[in-house]
SEKE-159936 format. One record per residue: y, x, z of N, C-alpha, C, O in turn; residue in one letter. Coordinates in steps of 0.001 Angstrom, whole numbers, padded with zeros to 6 digits, always signed. Layout:
N
YXZYXZYXZYXZa;...
***
This chain:
363
-001200+000814+000000+000000+000000+000000+001257+000853+000000+002230+000600-000711x;+001182+001858+000824+002336+002767+000847+002515+003490-000483+003627+003799-000912x;+001347+003749-001129+001451+004430-002452+002145+003550-003467+002938+004034-004274x;+001840+002202-003432+002491+001298-004394+003989+001217-004116+004801+001193-005041x;+004345+001174-002836+005781+001097-002504+006513+002346-002979+007628+002277-003496x;+005880+003450-002797+006504+004724-003234+006679+004760-004747+007708+005215-005246x;+005653+004271-005491+005725+004247-006961+006813+003297-007439+007518+003568-008411x;+006936+002144-006713+007965+001171-007125+009363+001760-006947+010253+001523-007764x;+009545+002519-005888+010869+003127-005632+011219+004158-006720+012359+004268-007173x;+010172+004907-007111+010440+005911-008157+010859+005244-009468+011815+005693-010100x;+010159+004173-009895+010487+003468-011157+011889+002837-011097+012630+002842-012080x;+012229+002297-009927+013558+001688-009774+014651+002738-009929+015678+002493-010561x;+014414+003925-009335+015417+005003-009448+015600+005453-010889+016715+005719-011336x;+014459+005535-011622+014542+005933-013044+015338+004919-013847+016170+005307-014667x;+015097+003594-013628+015801+002547-014360+017292+002589-014078+018103+002427-014990x;+017663+002807-012810+019091+002897-012456+019737+004072-013165+020862+003983-013657x;+019000+005177-013208+019566+006365-013877+019803+006095-015362+020813+006511-015930x;+018852+005392-015976+019021+005073-017407+020214+004164-017651+020955+004365-018613x;+020410+003173-016802+021555+002260-016973+022879+002983-016805+023863+002673-017476x;+022889+003974-015880+024130+004744-015703+024404+005612-016897+025561+005741-017297x;+023364+006233-017503+023565+007139-018655+023898+006382-019917+024682+006872-020730x;+023314+005166-020118+023527+004394-021366+023970+002971-021027+023157+002047-021061x;+025242+002790-020704+025699+001469-020235+025681+000424-021331+025542-000760-021022x;+025820+000814-022650+025909-000179-023743+024563-000508-024330+024477-001376-025200x;+023536+000129-023906+022222-000062-024536+021722-001479-024359+021189-002064-025302x;+021879-002041-023183+021335-003371-022923+022082-004469-023659+021427-005326-024253x;+023414-004502-023662+024097-005550-024439+023764-005497-025908+023567-006534-026541x;+023696-004239-026486+023400-004145-027914+022030-004694-028208+021832-005427-029177x;+021100-004339-027378+019735-004840-027589+019695-006340-027447+018999-007035-028188x;+020459-006835-026476+020480-008277-026253+021020-009007-027474+020549-010088-027827x;+022039-008387-028130+022612-009017-029327+021620-009030-030455+021531-010003-031204x;+020841-007909-030588+019889-007856-031683+018777-008872-031502+018294-009452-032475x;+018369-009088-030258+017252-009973-030012+017704-011389-029703+016877-012280-029514x;+019036-011605-029650+019553-012927-029340+019331-013882-030486+018734-013500-031492x;+019786-015102-030368+019599-016113-031401+020370-015750-032662+021474-015212-032576x;+019800-016039-033842+020430-015725-035128+021586-016689-035378+021528-017855-034987x;+022679-016172-036060+023812-017025-036427+023358-018030-037459+022523-017712-038306x;+023881-019217-037408+023455-020230-038385+023847-019814-039796+024909-019229-040012x;+022971-020124-040759+023266-019802-042161+024404-020673-042662+024512-021834-042266x;+025278-020120-043550+026386-020927-044070+025852-022105-044852+024814-022007-045506x;+026564-023229-044786+026079-024409-045511+026097-024153-047007+026919-023388-047512x;+025176-024804-047710+025132-024679-049185+026420-025214-049777+026947-026235-049338x;+026920-024505-050786+028180-024898-051428+027984-026234-052138+027005-026462-052849x;+028942-027083-051914+028875-028388-052562+029405-028296-053988+029972-027269-054363x;+029238-029319-054774+029716-029373-056171+031235-029309-056174+031867-029993-055369x;+031845-028520-057043+033310-028434-057055+033927-029796-057269+033329-030671-057894x;+035159-029972-056733+035810-031284-056834+036028-031662-058295+036281-030812-059149x;+035923-032942-058550+036119-033439-059914+037582-033802-060135+038297-034139-059192x;+038019-033731-061386+039378-034159-061675+039505-035656-061495+038497-036351-061374x;+040742-036172-061474+040934-037603-061226+040152-038490-062180+039789-039606-061808x;+039883-038037-063385+039190-038870-064353+037737-039097-063983+037091-039982-064544x;+037192-038295-063025+035820-038450-062642+034867-037642-063474+033678-037582-063158x;+035349-037010-064539+034488-036187-065378+034374-034791-064781+035362-034269-064264x;+033193-034169-064837+033040-032836-064229+033898-031813-064943+034181-031943-066134x;+034310-030794-064206+035086-029713-064808+034257-029010-065869+033059-028813-065669x;+034849-028630-066978+034072-027944-068005+033603-026588-067513+034313-025934-066749x;+032430-026152-067930+031938-024841-067491+032809-023722-068016+033313-023792-069137x;+032987-022696-067213+033777-021550-067632+032999-020728-068649+031800-020490-068501x;+033720-020299-069695+033097-019520-070748+033633-018104-070733+034797-017865-070410x;+032791-017196-071076+033222-015808-071147+034143-015606-072340+033966-016236-073383x;+035143-014713-072182+036069-014427-073278+035309-013798-074438+034525-012870-074242x;+035544-014309-075661+034824-013737-076802+035237-012296-077046+036395-011929-076843x;+034317-011509-077466+034608-010112-077769+035310-010006-079126+035037-010773-080049x;+036219-009035-079217+036929-008818-080469+035985-008194-081494+035213-007295-081161x;+036045-008666-082740+035220-008034-083774+035671-006610-084035+036819-006249-083774x;+034792-005839-084533+035097-004429-084785+036124-004267-085903+036974-003377-085844x;+036047-005124-086921+036979-005037-088051+037642-006389-088239+036977-007423-088177x;+038957-006388-088470+039713-007609-088681+040357-007555-090059+041013-006574-090411x;+040167-008605-090828+040785-008681-092150+042071-009484-092022+042035-010646-091616x;+043209-008879-092365+044502-009548-092271+044710-010431-093497+044506-009997-094630x;+045122-011679-093253+045397-012612-094337+046888-012926-094312+047414-013351-093283x;+047560-012724-095417+049007-012920-095506+049318-014142-096366+048720-014339-097424x;+050258-014956-095897+050744-016073-096704+051753-015510-097692+052892-015228-097319x;+051358-015346-098927+052169-014647-099921+052868-015661-100813+052542-015803-101992x;+053834-016364-100233+054587-017357-100977+055935-016777-101363+056667-016272-100512x;+056264-016849-102653+057529-016340-103167+058455-017518-103433+058098-018433-104175x;+059640-017501-102833+060628-018558-103047+061743-018046-103943+062247-016937-103761x;+062118-018865-104909+063180-018514-105838+064226-019622-105807+063901-020790-106019x;+065475-019263-105546+066572-020222-105606+067196-020159-106990+067555-019085-107472x;+067321-021313-107620+067817-021357-108989+068922-022398-109127+068853-023480-108544x;+069943-022049-109910+071006-022982-110271+070880-023258-111763+070717-022332-112558x;+070955-024523-112138+070805-024915-113539+072117-025511-114028+072647-026443-113423x;+072632-024974-115112+073864-025469-115717+073662-025621-117224+072679-025138-117787x;+074610-026300-117857+074621-026276-119314+075382-025039-119762+075863-024269-118931x;+075491-024847-121044+076117-023620-121539+077605-023550-121257+078220-022496-121423x;+078197-024671-120828+079612-024684-120451+079816-024501-118953+080948-024533-118470x;+078730-024311-118220+078844-024085-116785+078784-025321-115928+078972-025230-114715x;+078523-026499-116523+078423-027731-115753+077041-027837-115113+076031-027580-115768x;+076996-028212-113847+075732-028281-113120+074820-029365-113687+075278-030424-114116x;+073525-029078-113678+072498-030041-114070+071743-030435-112804+071091-029597-112182x;+071830-031691-112429+071197-032171-111203+070079-033162-111543+069907-033559-112695x;+069335-033542-110522+068303-034554-110694+067010-034044-111301+066184-034848-111731x;+066806-032739-111350+065575-032193-111917+064421-032339-110927+064629-032425-109717x;+063197-032364-111466+061992-032512-110669+061139-031243-110747+061416-030335-111530x;+060098-031205-109916+059180-030079-109917+058609-029834-111309+058462-028685-111727x;+058288-030907-112026+057661-030782-113340+058578-030154-114382+058117-029732-115442x;+059865-030091-114089+060810-029521-115043+060899-027996-114976+061565-027379-115807x;+060230-027385-113992+060374-025942-113802+059104-025200-114201+057986-025635-113925x;+059317-024076-114853+058247-023143-115201+058638-021774-114644+059762-021311-114840x;+057701-021135-113950+057961-019825-113366+056960-018827-113932+055764-019107-114007x;+057461-017657-114331+056611-016596-114873+056791-015342-114031+057908-014882-113797x;+055663-014803-113582+055623-013586-112773+055060-012475-113654+053880-012482-114002x;+055930-011507-114014+055525-010460-114976+054922-011063-116236+053952-010544-116789x;+055515-012173-116681+055087-012812-117918+053937-013784-117766+053584-014473-118723x;+053333-013855-116566+052199-014740-116350+052668-016059-115722+053372-016039-114712x;+052289-017207-116306+052717-018495-115740+052137-018711-114349+051001-018329-114068x;+052925-019323-113496+052526-019562-112118+052566-021059-111806+053310-021820-112424x;+051756-021454-110845+051730-022840-110399+052807-023035-109336+052798-022349-108313x;+053730-023961-109568+054785-024231-108593+054172-024940-107390+053636-026040-107518x;+054253-024305-106220+053626-024842-105011+054590-025671-104175+054196-026690-103608x;+055835-025252-104091+056834-025976-103312+058073-026165-104150+058393-025341-105007x;+058770-027259-103897+059987-027539-104666+060881-028444-103841+060418-029409-103233x;+062168-028124-103825+063126-028978-103120+064540-028574-103498+064832-027385-103624x;+065422-029549-103682+066847-029205-103794+067320-028630-102468+066858-029058-101410x;+068211-027690-102510+068670-027016-101300+069912-027698-100751+070900-027887-101461x;+069847-028065-099479+071016-028658-098839+071322-028006-097494+072034-028580-096671x;+070786-026810-097271+071003-026101-096005+072450-025614-095919+073087-025388-096948x;+072974-025452-094703+074329-024911-094560+074445-023516-095169+073473-022762-095216x;+075627-023193-095626+075893-021888-096228+076031-020841-095126+076672-021084-094103x;+075426-019677-095343+075609-018516-094473+076064-017378-095367+075268-016846-096142x;+077332-016994-095275+077901-016071-096249+078783-015027-095575+079451-015300-094578x;+078768-013830-096143+079659-012752-095719+080704-012546-096804+080354-012314-097962x;+081961-012626-096454+083040-012270-097365+083285-010772-097203+083802-010325-096180x;+082913-010010-098215+082996-008544-098179+084129-008106-099092+084038-008238-100313x;+085209-007580-098492+086433-007295-099228+086706-005797-099308+086569-005074-098321x;+087087-005353-100478+087619-003995-100619+089067-004001-100170+089894-004708-100747x;+089385-003213-099136+090746-003148-098616+091087-001675-098416+090932-001132-097322x;+091551-001042-099482+091815+000395-099452+093175+000691-100079+093869-000212-100547x;+093543+001973-100078+094823+002400-100636+094748+002720-102131+095708+003233-102706x;+093608+002417-102761+093499+002675-104195+094601+001920-104936+094859+000747-104664x;+095247+002615-105880+096373+002063-106638+097438+001505-105692+097986+000420-105891x;+097701+002301-104656+098761+001935-103724+098431+000741-102854+099329+000147-102256x;+097171+000380-102770+096785-000763-101950+096941-002094-102651+096773-003148-102037x;+097267-002053-103952+097521-003299-104688+096295-004214-104691+096415-005415-104448x;+095124-003651-104966+093924-004476-105056+093442-004941-103682+092804-005988-103563x;+093748-004164-102655+093419-004601-101307+094189-005855-100931+093629-006787-100353x;+095463-005874-101259+096269-007054-100969+095844-008229-101838+095910-009379-101405x;+095412-007947-103056+094917-009023-103918+093663-009651-103311+093526-010874-103309x;+092753-008833-102801+091539-009369-102173+091886-010246-100980+091263-011283-100754x;+092889-009818-100219+093287-010599-099067+093770-011984-099485+093412-012981-098858x;+094580-012053-100541+095100-013336-101001+094005-014204-101617+093984-015419-101421x;+093111-013585-102351+092075-014351-103039+091042-014924-102078+090447-015965-102359x;+090826-014270-100969+089779-014712-100046+090137-016023-099344+089243-016755-098920x;+091430-016330-099216+091823-017562-098541+091224-018783-099236+090754-019713-098582x;+091247-018769-100563+090804-019938-101310+089360-020314-101020+089027-021497-100954x;+088504-019318-100848+087106-019633-100621+086893-020291-099267+086048-021179-099147x;+087630-019884-098252+087450-020463-096921+087674-021971-096938+087049-022700-096168x;+088554-022440-097803+088848-023870-097863+087706-024672-098473+087697-025900-098393x;+086740-023984-099084+085586-024659-099680+084438-024835-098681+083458-025516-098981x;+084552-024238-097523+083475-024293-096548+083542-025572-095718+084619-026110-095460x;+082371-026043-095308+082267-027234-094479+082078-026831-093012+081754-025678-092729x;+082277-027768-092080+082181-027409-090646+080847-026801-090248+080804-025989-089323x;+079748-027168-090919+078439-026644-090527+078122-025290-091150+077096-024693-090826x;+078986-024794-092039+078747-023510-092697+079122-022346-091780+079947-022477-090875x;+078479-021192-092051+078730-019975-091276+079337-018917-092198+078900-018747-093336x;+080343-018214-091696+081007-017191-092495+081338-015993-091616+081676-016144-090442x;+081236-014803-092195+081647-013559-091537+082581-012816-092476+082535-013015-093690x;+083418-011970-091925+084381-011212-092716+084200-009721-092475+084193-009259-091334x;+084051-008963-093580+083957-007514-093505+084880-006915-094558+085079-007484-095631x;+085433-005760-094229+086235-005009-095190+085661-003603-095321+084945-003119-094444x;+085993-002961-096436+085525-001589-096594+086573-000762-097321+087264-001239-098221x;+086667+000480-096905+087412+001530-097601+086524+002766-097501+085513+002860-098197x;+086898+003728-096628+086001+004862-096374+084787+004431-095556+083703+004999-095686x;+084979+003434-094724+083904+002887-093905+083944+001367-093981+084915+000771-094447x;+082862+000760-093509+082755-000700-093499+083043-001206-092093+082519-000676-091114x;+083886-002242-091998+084325-002765-090710+084064-004255-090632+084439-005007-091532x;+083423-004681-089559+083235-006110-089311+084503-006646-088647+084822-006283-087514x;+085209-007496-089351+086434-008077-088794+086131-009315-087955+086700-009501-086880x;+085233-010155-088454+084806-011355-087727+083315-011522-087959+082860-011566-089102x;+082550-011615-086866+081115-011879-087001+080916-013353-087356+081878-014120-087390x;+079671-013745-087618+079408-015096-088088+080005-016142-087150+079814-016100-085935x;+080718-017059-087738+081382-018121-086986+081507-019356-087866+081448-019272-089093x;+081679-020493-087224+081989-021728-087946+083468-022070-087832+083927-023099-088330x;+084194-021196-087172+085633-021380-086995+086372-020691-088140+086592-019481-088095x;+086752-021443-089154+087419-020857-090328+088803-020325-089990+089290-019392-090628x;+089431-020919-088990+090759-020444-088586+090697-019021-088052+091617-018231-088267x;+089621-018698-087361+089460-017340-086841+089397-016328-087979+089967-015241-087881x;+088704-016684-089058+088606-015786-090206+089950-015690-090917+090353-014607-091341x;+090634-016801-091046+091958-016777-091687+092921-015874-090923+093685-015122-091527x;+092883-015950-089604+093759-015103-088799+093426-013623-088981+094319-012777-089026x;+092131-013322-089086+091723-011926-089296+092206-011421-090660+092644-010277-090780x;+092127-012265-091672+092627-011868-093003+094137-011663-092958+094664-010708-093529x;+094811-012554-092283+096268-012475-092199+096721-011206-091469+097810-010694-091731x;+095893-010704-090562+096265-009523-089771+096045-008209-090520+096366-007145-089991x;+095502-008260-091744+095293-007043-092531+096614-006631-093168+097103-007299-094079x;+097192-005529-092686+098498-005104-093163+098413-003874-094052+098747-003929-095236x;+097963-002758-093473+097996-001498-094196+096592-000888-094259+095990-000634-093216x;+096067-000653-095447+094768+000026-095563+094833+001422-094958+095890+002053-094951x;+093702+001901-094452+093666+003191-093776+093349+004354-094705+093864+005454-094506x;+092507+004133-095721+092018+005238-096543+092133+004924-098035+092141+003768-098458x;+092222+005994-098802+092265+005872-100263+090877+006042-100854+090710+006683-101892x;+089895+005474-100199+088511+005506-100669+087987+004083-100716+088454+003208-099987x;+087005+003864-101591+086356+002556-101672+084859+002801-101801+084338+002949-102906x;+084178+002841-100670+082746+003143-100657+081944+001853-100864+081352+001308-099933x;+081946+001398-102091+081311+000139-102450+079813+000146-102147+079298-000795-101545x;+079117+001200-102561+077668+001237-102406+077258+001197-100933+076328+000483-100558x;+077961+001968-100107+077659+001956-098675+077888+000571-098080+077095+000097-097266x;+078977-000072-098491+079310-001387-097937+078251-002423-098294+077851-003218-097443x;+077794-002420-099541+076766-003379-099955+075452-003078-099249+074788-003991-098756x;+075073-001815-099197+073810-001414-098566+073795-001823-097095+072825-002418-096626x;+074856-001509-096375+074914-001818-094953+074896-003324-094712+074234-003798-093790x;+075617-004071-095534+075686-005518-095345+074339-006171-095607+073932-007068-094869x;+073650-005735-096639+072316-006270-096920+071370-005976-095762+070585-006839-095371x;+071436-004775-095213+070579-004429-094075+070902-005279-092846+069999-005719-092135x;+072189-005506-092602+072586-006289-091431+072188-007751-091552+072054-008438-090539x;+071997-008237-092767+071600-009625-092983+070084-009806-092985+069591-010925-093128x;+069361-008728-092830+067898-008793-092949+067293-009825-091985+066410-010587-092378x;+067755-009855-090739+067159-010726-089727+067938-012012-089496+067627-012772-088579x;+068948-012261-090321+069717-013493-090189+068948-014629-090854+068475-014490-091982x;+068826-015749-090154+068063-016866-090683+068905-017691-091650+070134-017632-091644x;+068208-018456-092475+068892-019373-093383+069131-018776-094763+068718-017653-095053x;+069799-019541-095598+070131-019115-096947+071330-018169-096870+072420-018572-096465x;+071126-016923-097258+072134-015889-097055+072764-015468-098373+072095-015404-099405x;+074054-015183-098324+074750-014757-099537+075937-013871-099174+076378-013819-098026x;+076431-013180-100188+077595-012304-100035+078599-012649-101127+078237-012770-102298x;+079838-012803-100747+080933-012925-101713+081655-011588-101715+082349-011248-100757x;+081492-010833-102790+082017-009477-102877+083293-009473-103700+083274-009774-104893x;+084402-009130-103056+085706-009002-103713+086005-007517-103834+086323-006863-102841x;+085905-006977-105057+086029-005533-105219+086410-005192-106655+086245-006001-107569x;+086919-003981-106831+087209-003504-108185+085933-003094-108899+085875-003092-110129x;+084901-002743-108121+083656-002252-108705+083562-000738-108715+082509-000188-109035x;+084652-000051-108367+084643+001411-108302+084031+001873-106984+084197+001226-105950x;+083331+002982-107032+082824+003625-105822+083319+005064-105827+083182+005770-106825x;+083899+005497-104702+084532+006816-104684+083801+007867-103852+083790+009040-104224x;+083183+007469-102722+082698+008506-101809+081488+008061-101006+081322+008505-099870x;+080636+007201-101550+079513+006658-100786+078404+007677-100577+078204+008575-101395x;+077688+007525-099470+076497+008325-099215+075333+007846-100079+074473+008642-100457x;+075301+006554-100391+074249+005991-101226+074680+006003-102688+075866+005890-103000x;+073706+006142-103575+074021+006095-104993+073580+004763-105581+073000+003934-104879x;+073849+004555-106855+073558+003274-107491+072062+002973-107503+071666+001830-107276x;+071236+003962-107761+069792+003735-107790+069279+003243-106435+068418+002365-106374x;+069806+003809-105359+069388+003372-104029+069797+001923-103775+069047+001160-103167x;+070978+001551-104237+071436+000175-104066+070535-000782-104836+070131-001817-104307x;+070222-000444-106073+069397-001338-106887+068004-001494-106300+067444-002590-106319x;+067435-000407-105776+066125-000514-105131+066199-001420-103915+065284-002201-103652x;+067287-001311-103182+067446-002157-101994+067602-003626-102376+067075-004498-101685x;+068300-003909-103437+068498-005291-103863+067209-005919-104368+067054-007139-104312x;+066283-005103-104860+064994-005629-105297+064181-006165-104121+063291-006994-104310x;+064476-005706-102931+063699-006067-101746+064298-007234-100967+063710-007680-099982x;+065454-007734-101392+066166-008722-100592+066147-010090-101256+065936-010207-102463x;+066371-011123-100451+066511-012479-100968+067955-012974-100854+068209-014177-100914x;+068880-012060-100691+070298-012398-100544+070931-012556-101923+070708-011742-102819x;+071717-013605-102076+072430-013844-103326+073824-013232-103232+074530-013431-102243x;+074216-012490-104259+075532-011843-104269+076386-012443-105390+075986-012465-106554x;+077564-012924-105010+078567-013378-105964+079683-012348-105986+080191-011955-104936x;+080059-011918-107158+081063-010857-107286+082314-011388-107972+082238-012099-108974x;+083455-011032-107420+084741-011312-108043+085416-009966-108287+085902-009330-107352x;+085444-009538-109542+086054-008260-109880+087564-008351-109873+088142-009255-110477x;+088204-007420-109193+089663-007474-109049+090384-006509-109983+091613-006446-109968x;+089645-005757-110795+090298-004711-111587+090515-005054-113045+090724-004162-113868x;+090468-006357-113384+090598-006729-114798+091944-006304-115383+092052-006062-116585x;+092955-006214-114545+094275-005797-115047+094252-004353-115548+095009-003983-116445x;+093383-003556-114962+093272-002169-115425+092823-002153-116878+093360-001413-117703x;+091833-002977-117174+091344-003060-118552+092346-003771-119447+092474-003434-120624x;+093060-004756-118900+094035-005520-119689+095129-004633-120257+095573-004839-121387x;+095565-003651-119484+096642-002773-119931+096130-001471-120522+096892-000525-120722x;+094826-001430-120799+094289-000292-121536+094067+000969-120738+093921+002044-121320x;+094037+000870-119407+093879+002065-118586+092484+002190-117968+092231+003084-117161x;+091580+001279-118358+090273+001264-117711+089319+002307-118256+088812+003146-117511x;+089076+002254-119555+088160+003196-120185+086725+003035-119693+086318+001960-119252x;+085972+004124-119777+084566+004104-119410+084383+003826-117914+083436+003147-117516x;+085287+004351-117093+085151+004172-115647+085205+002696-115269+084421+002231-114442x;+086137+001960-115882+086219+000537-115552+085018-000222-116107+084506-001127-115449x;+084564+000130-117301+083389-000528-117878+082176-000353-116961+081382-001276-116784x;+082044+000847-116382+080935+001083-115464+081107+000259-114197+080135-000295-113685x;+082339+000171-113680+082589-000606-112468+082257-002080-112688+081647-002720-111830x;+082653-002604-113815+082362-004003-114124+080863-004226-114282+080329-005238-113826x;+080191-003286-114923+078756-003401-115111+078007-003389-113772+077006-004088-113610x;+078491-002603-112826+077842-002550-111510+077927-003902-110814+076939-004362-110241x;+079077-004537-110855+079216-005847-110221+078345-006889-110931+077715-007727-110286x;+078317-006826-112253+077455-007747-113000+075989-007569-112610+075254-008546-112463x;+075576-006326-112445+074184-006038-112099+073841-006562-110716+072772-007142-110530x;+074725-006372-109739+074492-006885-108394+074248-008399-108436+073339-008913-107784x;+075067-009088-109205+074967-010547-109265+073701-010993-109990+072979-011860-109498x;+073430-010413-111146+072274-010845-111933+070964-010596-111194+070076-011449-111204x;+070839-009453-110563+069591-009125-109875+069280-010097-108748+068111-010377-108479x;+070301-010613-108093+070104-011427-106890+070263-012924-107143+070219-013714-106200x;+070447-013327-108403+070596-014747-108706+071986-015279-108466+072173-016485-108305x;+072976-014386-108439+074361-014804-108267+075105-014821-109593+074509-014987-110657x;+076407-014647-109509+077257-014701-110697+078434-013765-110474+078806-013478-109336x;+079010-013298-111559+080162-012388-111469+081309-012925-112320+081104-013396-113439x;+082509-012847-111774+083723-013257-112481+084700-012089-112494+084708-011252-111591x;+085514-012053-113527+086520-010985-113647+087850-011620-114052+088308-011465-115185x;+088455-012330-113114+089697-013048-113422+090872-012083-113623+090927-011000-113040x;+091792-012516-114459+093003-011715-114691+094236-012348-114065+095285-011712-113959x;+094104-013595-113653+095276-014298-113131+094909-015019-111836+093772-015451-111648x;+095881-015140-110960+095704-015802-109677+095258-017252-109860+094514-017779-109033x;+095699-017887-110918+095388-019303-111130+093892-019559-111331+093448-020701-111215x;+093114-018527-111629+091677-018705-111841+090892-018762-110527+089744-019207-110519x;+091476-018332-109447+090741-018177-108185+090258-019494-107597+089108-019556-107164x;+091067-020553-107552+090552-021805-106962+089278-022308-107629+088361-022761-106944x;+089208-022235-108960+088009-022700-109664+086810-021813-109347+085694-022312-109201x;+087030-020498-109238+085930-019586-108904+085423-019870-107500+084212-019934-107287x;+086323-020042-106540+085921-020328-105158+085112-021618-105088+084104-021695-104385x;+085557-022612-105813+084840-023881-105831+083450-023723-106449+082483-024324-105981x;+083359-022911-107500+082077-022714-108168+081079-022010-107261+079903-022372-107251x;+081518-021014-106497+080621-020307-105580+080025-021295-104580+078811-021322-104380x;+080880-022107-103952+080390-023071-102971+079489-024111-103640+078474-024511-103070x;+079853-024544-104830+079045-025542-105542+077680-024986-105905+076670-025675-105764x;+077641-023741-106374+076355-023111-106690+075450-023068-105466+074266-023394-105552x;+076007-022666-104331+075197-022535-103123+074694-023884-102616+073647-023952-101972x;+075425-024949-102898+075026-026275-102416+074138-027021-103413+073636-028102-103104x;+073943-026459-104591+073182-027162-105622+072074-026292-106206+071772-026382-107396x;+071486-025472-105391+070360-024657-105830+069054-025435-105674+068902-026256-104770x;+068136-025158-106563+066774-025664-106431+065925-024539-105843+065986-023398-106301x;+065136-024873-104827+064238-023895-104219+062845-024110-104786+062232-025155-104565x;+062345-023118-105520+061047-023191-106175+060145-022116-105565+060512-020942-105525x;+058973-022521-105093+058051-021568-104474+056714-021523-105184+056231-022539-105683x;+056118-020343-105229+054804-020194-105847+054026-019098-105141+054602-018173-104568x;+052703-019219-105192+051809-018184-104671+051328-017352-105854+050619-017873-106714x;+051694-016074-105921+051318-015250-107088+049828-015303-107369+049006-015236-106456x;+049491-015425-108651+048085-015521-109042+047369-014185-108932+046141-014151-108854x;+048118-013077-108924+047512-011755-108802+047628-011242-107373+048522-011641-106626x;+046721-010361-107009+046730-009786-105668+048006-008972-105452+048506-008356-106393x;+048541-008959-104225+049751-008178-103941+049527-006700-104197+048508-006136-103799x;+050497-006071-104872+050327-004664-105245+051451-003764-104754+051421-002558-104995x;+052464-004340-104053+053562-003536-103543+054553-003093-104598+055386-002231-104319x;+054499-003654-105815+055388-003266-106899+056443-004338-107155+056352-005457-106650x;+057435-003971-107944+058489-004905-108325+057992-005773-109479+057488-005267-110482x;+058142-007084-109319+057696-008039-110332+058906-008725-110958+059810-009162-110246x;+058926-008820-112275+059996-009516-112962+059732-011018-112948+058603-011470-113138x;+060792-011773-112719+060698-013226-112659+061451-013861-113818+062510-013382-114223x;+060899-014933-114340+061580-015749-115341+061413-017207-114929+060296-017666-114692x;+062513-017923-114847+062492-019338-114496+063036-020124-115681+064137-019855-116163x;+062273-021080-116139+062667-021908-117276+062674-023378-116869+061992-023781-115927x;+063452-024160-117591+063514-025602-117353+063087-026311-118632+063589-026017-119716x;+062156-027245-118492+061604-027952-119639+061778-029452-119450+062052-029927-118347x;+061614-030193-120552+061676-031654-120471+060308-032220-120126+059382-031472-119812x;+060182-033532-120184+058926-034179-119789+057773-033846-120719+056613-034001-120337x;+058064-033392-121930+057023-033013-122880+056688-031526-122829+055828-031052-123570x;+057374-030794-121950+057113-029372-121824+057901-028507-122781+057640-027309-122892x;+058864-029097-123477+059710-028329-124394+060970-027863-123669+061379-028487-122690x;+061598-026764-124136+062834-026314-123502+063853-027445-123416+064145-028121-124402x;+064385-027632-122209+065302-028741-121976+066617-028523-122724+067196-027437-122685x;+067071-029562-123398+068362-029557-124081+069128-030801-123668+068558-031881-123515x;+070404-030633-123494+071262-031740-123094+072133-032161-124267+072450-031349-125135x;+072512-033412-124290+073353-033946-125362+074653-034445-124744+074632-035246-123810x;+075786-033972-125262+077071-034412-124725+077465-035759-125328+076713-036354-126099x;+078638-036217-124968+079088-037533-125417+079250-037612-126932+079183-038697-127510x;+079459-036483-127564+079630-036466-129015+078307-036269-129748+078279-036156-130974x;+077209-036230-128990+075906-036069-129605+075532-034633-129903+074526-034388-130569x;+076302-033691-129436+076017-032287-129671+075069-031762-128591+075274-032007-127402x;+074043-031049-129010+073078-030500-128071+073625-029255-127378+074325-028432-127968x;+073275-029160-126107+073687-028002-125318+072459-027353-124698+071540-028034-124245x;+072459-026030-124687+071368-025305-124053+071534-025316-122541+072630-025496-122010x;+070422-025121-121881+070426-025065-120422+070336-023610-119973+069571-022821-120528x;+071129-023272-118961+071155-021917-118412+070619-021959-116983+071061-022772-116172x;+069671-021086-116684+069107-020992-115334+069583-019692-114695+069365-018609-115239x;+070227-019801-113549+070691-018634-112799+069762-018441-111610+069751-019250-110683x;+068976-017357-111642+068031-017056-110560+067850-015552-110495+068177-014837-111443x;+067331-015078-109379+067139-013639-109262+066104-013153-110284+065214-013896-110696x;+066246-011908-110671+065460-011370-111775+064078-010886-111371+063256-010609-112244x;+063799-010776-110102+062496-010274-109692+062366-010227-108185+063271-010633-107456x;+061232-009728-107727+060984-009612-106294+060028-008448-106060+059294-008035-106958x;+060053-007936-104848+059147-006855-104454+057908-007475-103807+057995-008095-102747x;+056765-007302-104453+055532-007888-103939+055101-007193-102651+055424-006028-102417x;+054375-007923-101832+053842-007339-100617+052755-006327-100963+052180-006366-102051x;+052482-005428-100035+051408-004463-100215+050072-005138-099995+050000-006176-099337x;+049027-004568-100533+047694-005125-100373+047316-005117-098899+047538-004119-098215x;+046740-006226-098389+046337-006275-096962+045274-005230-096699+044399-005000-097533x;+045348-004606-095553+044414-003546-095172+043399-004065-094173+043631-005069-093500x;+042255-003364-094078+041222-003697-093108+041279-002676-091987+041109-001479-092220x;+041517-003144-090777+041626-002244-089614+040261-001875-089073+040164-001128-088099x;
***
């Protein structure tokens, strides 16, 4: 009996020693052997939308294909004005009256509509000391007449050029603001007329402007000190859809026999700008001609036919020549008859070509 008591005392002492050396052992063990935490409840069905229909299953995002073929909408729009040989407008034409040829190949007219969009135009004036500033002052006087042809919804900007090109008034519908800017032009700064630079810069600045865009260019046609040459200008005009109307101010030089080859070249340059872009060029000799010219510019812009076609050939990135013809209901060239029974030919004013898009590439 005494032996059992002695053994019990020894075991008790050992247990006490263990509890003193490892105080956390018993709670940790108790936690491990204690009751297990309840399992989380099974997830219920996600809530339904008010309609009572189950939410659509989520789909994985589709993978991008390795190669993508780019498809371009290659629609070419041509604005055309139709007149008789005396310059009188021909209205009331239909889609069936138009024939379009792309590099001599007939095209199917896809879209057609008379144009009634507001005018968006830049009045670009030569204002320099050439010939003592005489032509600069003439441009200032002539520009007033055109402003009176604009309607409240039309947009107009004013720029002048001599050695450099200056924006006098950015696009506005306030014609009085433009008139005041013209009136404030007193003394030209330079005896240079950088025509090519002015046209190039203006065409570039109009690149992102929306709507039907045009330029009314009041200039002698001479270029004195431009960084750009004529070939660069013509290449740039092939790429644009801007219509340029030119009013040559140097006809008096030719009238008095002082023009020579230089004036002939200046006049030819203005004619080329207009023809390439579907505009028109005038070379008035008298102030009395200006009101009719101003009216004609506005009338042309308000009475254009917009003809669109999708080229039958694949895009090649080259310049394509355009021909627009007007025919009667039988497909013959349209002829008009005046009150005296005399036949008149029809004249179509449209741009001479366009720069085709490049062939789509495969990435």
